[in-house]
C-alpha positions in Angstrom: 0.0 0.0 0.0 1.3 3.4 -0.9 1.1 5.2 2.4 3.0 8.4 1.6 1.2 11.8 1.7 -0.4 12.2 -1.7 -0.6 16.0 -1.4 3.0 16.4 -0.5 5.1 14.3 -2.9 4.4 16.1 -6.2 6.5 19.1 -7.2 5.4 22.1 -9.2 7.7 21.1 -11.9 6.0 17.6 -12.1 2.6 19.2 -12.0 3.5 21.5 -14.9 4.2 18.4 -17.0 0.5 17.3 -16.7 -1.7 17.9 -19.8 -5.1 18.1 -18.1 -7.2 21.2 -18.4 -6.2 22.4 -14.9 -2.6 22.7 -16.0 -3.0 23.8 -19.6 -6.0 26.2 -19.6 -3.9 29.1 -18.3 -0.3 30.3 -19.1 2.5 28.6 -17.3 3.1 31.5 -14.8 -0.5 31.1 -13.4 -1.0 28.9 -10.3 -4.3 27.0 -11.1 -6.5 26.6 -8.0 -9.8 26.6 -9.9 -11.1 23.4 -11.3 -11.9 20.5 -8.9 -8.8 18.4 -9.6 -6.3 17.6 -6.9 -2.5 18.0 -7.1 -1.9 14.4 -5.9 0.0 11.3 -6.8 -2.1 8.4 -7.8 -3.0 5.8 -5.2 -0.7 2.7 -5.9 -3.6 0.2 -6.3 -5.1 2.4 -9.0 -1.8 2.8 -10.7 -1.1 -0.9 -10.6 -4.5 -1.7 -12.0 -4.2 0.7 -14.9 -0.6 -0.4 -15.7 -1.7 -4.1 -15.6 -4.5 -3.3 -18.0 -2.2 -1.6 -20.4 0.4 -4.4 -20.2 -2.1 -7.1 -20.9 -4.0 -5.2 -23.6 -7.1 -5.2 -21.4 -8.7 -2.2 -23.3 -11.9 -3.7 -24.5 -15.6 -3.0 -23.8 -16.5 -2.6 -20.1 -18.4 -4.9 -17.8 -19.7 -2.6 -15.1 -21.0 -5.1 -12.6 -17.8 -5.1 -10.6 -17.8 -1.3 -10.3 -21.3 -1.4 -8.8 -20.2 -4.1 -6.4 -17.1 -2.2 -5.4 -19.2 0.9 -4.7 -21.7 -1.1 -2.7 -18.9 -2.5 -0.5 -17.3 0.9 -0.1 -20.7 2.4 1.0 -21.2 -0.4 3.5 -17.7 0.1 5.0 -17.6 3.9 5.1 -21.3 4.9 5.5 -23.0 1.8 7.0 -25.2 1.9 3.9 -26.0 -1.5 2.4 -28.7 -0.7 -0.1 -26.9 -0.4 -3.4 -28.6 -3.2 -5.3 -27.6 -4.2 -8.9 -31.3 -4.3 -10.0 -31.7 -0.7 -8.9 -28.4 0.6 -10.2 -27.0 1.6 -13.6 -23.4 2.5 -14.4 -22.9 5.6 -16.5 -20.0 7.6 -18.0 -19.8 10.2 -15.3 -22.0 11.9 -12.6 -23.4 14.7 -14.7 -24.4 12.3 -17.5 -26.2 10.3 -14.8 -27.8 13.5 -13.5 -28.9 14.5 -17.0 -30.4 11.1 -17.6 -32.3 11.2 -14.3 -33.7 14.6 -15.1 -34.8 13.3 -18.5 -36.4 10.3 -16.9 -38.2 12.1 -14.1 -39.3 15.4 -15.8 -40.6 16.8 -19.0 -39.4 19.7 -21.2 -40.5 22.9 -19.6 -40.6 21.5 -16.1 -38.9 23.2 -13.2 -35.7 21.8 -11.5 -35.0 23.3 -8.1 -31.4 23.9 -7.2 -29.8 25.4 -4.1 -27.6 28.3 -5.2 -24.8 29.1 -5.3 -24.1 25.7 -6.8 -21.9 23.8 -9.2 -22.4 25.6 -12.6 -23.2 22.5 -14.7 -26.4 22.2 -12.7 -27.6 25.2 -14.7 -26.2 24.2 -18.1 -27.3 20.6 -18.1 -30.8 21.5 -16.9 -31.1 24.3 -19.6 -29.7 22.0 -22.3 -32.4 19.4 -21.5 -35.1 22.0 -22.0 -36.0 22.2 -18.3 -36.1 25.4 -16.2 -33.9 26.1 -13.2 -35.7 27.4 -10.1 -33.3 28.7 -7.5 -33.7 28.2 -3.8 -30.7 30.1 -2.3 -28.8 28.7 0.7 -29.0 30.6 3.9 -26.2 33.0 5.1 -24.6 30.1 7.0 -24.4 28.1 3.8 -27.0 25.6 4.9 -30.4 24.8 3.5 -33.0 27.5 4.1 -36.3 25.6 4.4 -38.6 28.6 4.0 -36.9 29.4 0.7 -36.8 25.8 -0.3 -40.5 25.3 0.4 -41.4 28.5 -1.6 -39.4 27.1 -4.6 -41.1 23.7 -4.3 -44.5 25.4 -4.3 -43.5 27.5 -7.4 -42.2 24.4 -9.2 -45.4 22.5 -8.4 -47.5 25.3 -9.8 -45.5 25.5 -13.0 -44.8 21.9 -13.9 -46.4 18.6 -14.5 -43.3 16.7 -13.1 -40.9 19.0 -11.2 -37.7 17.8 -9.6 -35.2 18.9 -7.1 -31.4 18.5 -7.8 -29.5 18.3 -4.5 -25.7 18.6 -4.2 -24.7 16.4 -1.2 -22.2 17.4 0.1 -22.6 20.9 -1.4 -20.3 22.4 -4.0 -19.0 25.1 -3.6 -19.6 25.8 0.1 -18.5 22.4 1.4 -21.7 22.1 3.4 -22.3 18.6 4.8 -26.1 18.1 4.9 -27.3 16.5 8.2 -29.7 13.5 8.3 -32.4 15.7 9.9 -32.1 18.2 7.1 -32.3 15.5 4.4 -35.4 14.0 6.1 -37.0 17.4 6.2 -36.3 18.1 2.5 -37.6 14.7 1.5 -40.8 15.4 3.4 -41.2 18.7 1.7 -40.5 17.2 -1.7 -43.1 14.5 -1.2 -45.7 17.1 -0.1 -45.2 19.2 -3.2 -44.7 16.3 -5.6 -41.0 16.8 -6.5 -38.7 13.9 -7.3 -35.3 14.3 -5.7 -32.0 13.7 -7.5 -28.8 13.8 -5.5 -25.3 14.4 -6.9 -23.1 12.7 -4.3 -19.7 12.9 -6.1 -18.0 14.5 -3.1 -19.4 11.9 -0.6 -16.0 10.3 0.4 -14.4 13.8 1.0 -15.7 14.5 4.5 -13.3 16.4 6.8 -15.5 16.5 9.9 -18.7 14.7 10.8 -20.2 11.9 8.7 -21.7 11.7 5.3 -25.3 10.7 5.1 -26.4 9.1 1.8 -29.7 10.5 0.7 -31.1 7.1 0.0 -30.3 5.9 3.5 -32.8 8.4 4.9 -36.5 7.4 5.6 -38.7 8.9 2.8 -36.1 8.6 0.0 -37.8 5.6 -1.6 -38.6 7.6 -4.7 -35.3 9.5 -4.9 -32.3 8.9 -7.0 -28.6 9.4 -6.2 -25.5 9.5 -8.5 -22.2 8.5 -7.0 -18.6 8.1 -8.2 -15.0 7.7 -6.9 -13.7 10.3 -9.4 -13.4 13.3 -7.1 -12.0 11.5 -4.0 -9.4 9.6 -5.9 -8.6 12.2 -8.6 -9.9 10.2 -11.5 -11.7 12.7 -13.7 -9.6 11.4 -16.6 -10.9 7.8 -16.0 -14.6 8.6 -15.3 -17.4 6.3 -14.2 -20.5 6.8 -12.0 -23.4 4.8 -10.8 -27.1 5.9 -10.8 -28.8 4.4 -7.7 -32.5 4.4 -7.3 -34.6 4.1 -4.2 -37.0 1.2 -3.8 -39.8 3.2 -5.3 -37.7 4.7 -8.1 -37.1 1.7 -10.3 -39.0 3.6 -13.0 -35.8 5.7 -13.5 -33.6 2.6 -14.0 -36.2 1.2 -16.4 -36.3 4.5 -18.3 -32.5 4.7 -18.5 -32.6 1.5 -20.6 -34.6 3.4 -23.2 -32.3 6.5 -23.3 -29.0 6.8 -25.1 -27.0 7.0 -21.9 -23.2 6.5 -22.4 -21.7 3.9 -20.1 -18.4 4.2 -18.4 -15.1 3.4 -20.1 -13.4 0.1 -19.4 -10.4 2.0 -17.9 -12.8 4.0 -15.7 -14.3 0.8 -14.4 -10.8 -0.7 -13.7 -9.5 2.5 -12.0 -12.5 3.3 -9.9 -13.1 -0.3 -8.8 -9.5 -0.5 -7.6 -9.9 2.8 -5.8 -13.1 1.8 -4.0 -11.7 -1.7 -3.2 -8.1 -1.2 -2.3 -7.3 2.5 -1.6 -8.9 3.1 1.8 -5.6 3.8 3.4 -4.6 6.3 0.8 -8.0 8.1 1.3 -7.5 8.2 5.0 -4.1 9.9 4.6 -5.5 12.3 2.0 -8.3 13.4 4.3 -5.8 14.2 7.0 -3.8 16.2 4.6 -6.9 18.1 3.4 -7.8 19.0 7.0 -4.3 20.4 7.4 -4.5 22.3 4.2 -7.8 23.8 5.2 -6.4 24.9 8.5 -3.4 26.4 6.7 -5.7 28.3 4.3 -7.5 29.9 7.3 -4.2 31.2 8.6 -3.0 32.3 5.2 -6.2 34.2 4.6 -5.8 36.0 7.9 -2.3 37.0 7.0 -2.8 37.9 3.4 -6.5 38.6 2.7 -8.0 39.5 6.1 -11.0 41.1 4.6 -12.0 37.9 2.8 -14.8 35.9 4.5 -14.5 32.1 4.7 -16.8 29.7 6.5 -14.8 26.4 6.4 -16.9 23.6 5.1 -17.1 20.1 6.6 -16.6 18.4 3.2 -14.8 18.7 -0.1 -11.5 20.4 -0.8 -13.2 23.6 -2.1 -13.2 26.9 -0.3 -16.0 29.5 -1.0 -14.5 32.9 -0.3 -16.5 36.1 -0.1 -14.1 38.8 -1.5 -16.8 41.5 -2.0 -15.2 43.5 0.9 -11.9 43.8 -1.0 -13.5 46.3 -3.3 -11.4 45.1 -6.2 -11.2 47.1 -9.4 -12.8 45.8 -12.5 -10.7 43.4 -14.6 -11.1 41.3 -17.7 -9.4 38.2 -19.0 -9.3 36.5 -22.3 -9.9 33.0 -20.9 -13.0 30.9 -21.6 -14.6 28.1 -19.7 -17.7 27.5 -17.5 -15.7 28.0 -14.3 -12.7 29.8 -15.7 -12.1 33.5 -15.0 -13.9 35.7 -17.6 -14.8 38.6 -15.3 -15.3 39.5 -11.7 -12.8 39.0 -8.9 -11.4 35.8 -10.4 -10.4 37.7 -13.5 -8.7 40.3 -11.3 -6.7 37.7 -9.6 -5.6 36.0 -12.8 -4.5 39.4 -14.3 -2.8 40.8 -11.2 -1.8 37.8 -9.0 -1.4 35.1 -11.7 -3.6 32.8 -9.6 -6.6 31.1 -11.2 -9.8 30.7 -9.1 -13.4 30.0 -10.2 -15.5 33.1 -10.3 -18.6 33.0 -8.1 -20.9 34.5 -10.6 -21.0 31.2 -12.5 -22.5 29.5 -9.5 -25.8 31.4 -9.7 -27.6 33.8 -7.4 -25.4 34.6 -4.4 -22.2 34.0 -6.2 -21.2 37.5 -7.3 -18.3 38.9 -5.2 -17.1 35.4 -4.4 -14.4 33.0 -5.7 -14.0 29.3 -5.3 -10.5 28.1 -4.3 -9.3 24.5 -4.5 -6.9 23.9 -1.6 -6.1 20.3 -2.6 -2.5 21.2 -3.5 0.9 21.3 -1.9 1.7 23.5 1.0 4.2 25.5 -1.0 1.8 26.2 -3.8 -0.9 27.2 -1.4 1.4 29.6 0.4 2.7 31.1 -2.8 -0.9 31.5 -4.1 -2.2 33.3 -1.0 0.9 35.6 -0.9 0.3 36.5 -4.5 -3.4 37.2 -3.9 -2.5 39.5 -0.9 0.2 41.4 -2.9 -2.2 41.9 -5.8 -4.8 43.6 -3.5 -2.1 45.7 -1.8 -0.7 46.9 -5.1 -4.2 47.6 -6.5 -4.9 49.9 -3.5 -1.7 51.8 -4.1 
């Protein structure tokens, strides 16, 4: 087992050799702390599985059953949840293709899909591209679900739609909010009352820094809900994607409907890599989570030293920090970059231009996002220190 610290044994030089979007979207002098990709070495069981596949020419069509079985065993070990059944599961290419398929199965064109903003930008684009309408239910000032706002959105959705739905991010991206069991039970009760089907994106589920993750489908009242899970975020496998759509006992209509949709399945290498992660990389994940707690604590101190006017409420999950930088009163700035979460305007563009640090601009995350940036702290200590010092200097210089 590879028991070294995955966030500490990669150098900036080695990272610059990577050809993923994180490291090639911006010029080489920019430190990229934007897209949700970690600066880690690969867990040894995953590396071994991929190398073995290449050496043996095992690059054919996938059989996804073992991936579903690996996810079920992981869920039982880590979350005491033993209800991932093959008959109520379907492997898909990635989480968002699973979410899109669930939306297509549960709603009709023109129906409302409620989201808790600020939220992962593809929630907006995938919903719009499917011909559905996003109905926002903003989070409260503490980053948690606001049930008065949520109920109002559910009531609106019911009045406007034949088959409305609610798309939940659990844990929440970008705030890192870890939804409690009582909150999940309450939202399920509200959704049932107003006739909304619930779809949960649970891609960040293994990345809990404090507390415990509660799978939506483990909560009483989730029988008609759907969840989409994956190992890709926790084990840094965006380039070897796979995901599983899991239906509650009363939601087998979704799995049946997926059989009639053209839903791409996972790649064979995605199944191999993520099955190895879920089966054999628990020790690696444990070390990673300890490192992420340390990085988050370091970030709090670096913000105090370099950007004391930025407001950060540390989340209990994910490696993403949601920073309110509205109080910095930054001058307007523009950038020539393009991308759904890349800096095109707002404070993130200022930081790219003047600090050479790439963050995700909050405006892309919907209502409540303006004046914010999302920072990925899953990087080395030296990169995080350098980035925060650059951010602080850029604000100091801008103020003269």
